[in-house]
N, C-alpha and C positions, 0 to 999 in steps of 0.2 A: 504494500500500500504506500502511496506517496503522501507527502505532507500537503494538506490543503489549507489555504488561508483565504478567507472572504471577509470583506468589510462592507458596511452599509451605513449610511446616515439617513435618518428619517426625521420628520417633525413629530411632535407628541400628539398625534391624531390616531384614533382607533382604526381609521380606514387603512392604516399601514400594517396592522397586525397580521393580516392574511399574507401580505408580501413577505414578512419576516418568517412566518411559518413555512412558506414555500422555500425560502433560502435555507432554513434549518434542515428541512427535509432533503434538499439537494446535497447539502454537506454530508448528512447522515447516510446518503446512498453509498458513499465511499467508505463507510465504517464497517466494523464487524458486529455492531449491535444488531440484535434480532428485531423483528418488526414491533413487538410489544414494547421493548425498551426504547426504540426510536420514537414511538408515539408518546411515551412518558416524557422523554426529553423535550419534545415539542411542547407538551403541556407546561413543563417547568419553565422553559424560556418564555412562553406566552404569558404565564402568570407574572414572571419577573418584569417583563416589558409592559404589561398592562398596568402594573403598579406605578411604573415610571411615567407612563402616559397620563395616568389619572392624577398623580400626586406631585410630580417634580416641579412643574411650572405653575401650579396653583391657579388654574384658569387661563393662564397665558399660553403662548406657544414658544417652543424652543426646540433645538436639535437634540437628537439622541443618536449616539454613535454605537454601532454594534460591531463586534469582531468575533469571528469564528475561526478557531485554530484546531485542526484535526491532524494528529500524527498517529503512528502505530500504537501508541500507548494510551492516549486520552483525547477527549474533546474538551476544549476550553472555550467558554463563551464569555465575552466581556460586554457589559452594557454600561455606557457612560453618559452622564448628563451634567449640565451646569445649572440645574434647578435648585430647589431648596435642599439643604443638606439633610440626608437621612442618617439618623444615628440609631441603629437597632441595638436594643439592650441585649446583654448576654442571655437574659431570661427569655426574651422574645425569640432569639435565634434557636434556643434549645427547648422551648415550651412544647409539651405534648398536648395534643388536642383530642378530646373525646368526640369523635365525629358524630356518633349517635346523639349525644347530648347537644352538640352544636345544631344539629338538624331539629331536634325536639324543641329547642328554644327558638327556632325559626330565624337563626342568625344567618345573615348573608354577608359574604366576604370574610376576610380575616384568615383565609386558608392558604394564601399564596406562599408565605414563608414555610408553612407546614408542608405543603406539597413539594416545594423545591427541596427541602431537607430530606423528604422521603425518597425522592427520585435521584437527586444528584449525590455524588460522593463528597463534594466539598463546596461550600458557599463562603465567599469572602466579600466583605464590604471594605473598600480601600478609599482613603481620603488623602493620601500623600502623593497625588498625581496632579496633572494639570487640570483635572476635572473636579467638580464639587463632589460628585458621587461616581464610584466605579464598583459595579457588582461583577464578581467573577464566579462563574458556575463551572465546575469540573466534573467530568464523568470518565472513569477509567474504562478503556475498551477491553472486551474479552479477547483472548488470543484467537487468531484465525482458525477456523475449523480445519482439522487435518483431513487430507484426502484419504479415502479408504484404501487399505492395503490391496495391492494388485490392480488398482484403478489406472 
């Protein structure tokens, strides 16, 4: 497998979410992730990006930069913006959610970080870059399937 790098800059409008899902899918086509895992990764990236689109610029518009880096070992997705600084607490990043209770209470939203943590291997919020916010999502790739003996 070769190293794949893609980048994309969008404005914080929900109409761009489908384009980003298509780009993620295209990058994942070159990966060793199975179909179920690919779909989950698309959901994780979509959740992360939807949060930025909804909250970063507080009703205004602004750019969001995305980077996708796939190598034989892992996928790294970077989502960067210059909106309002997001400071996730350690508790928020590690909180466990009782999904049945969440639904019973009729709560909407609040599951993005939970889903990202369940799907991705690593989630990092970085603030020491040229951007106000940088979210880095990492997923380790499984080794390529071995060809059957005698094939």
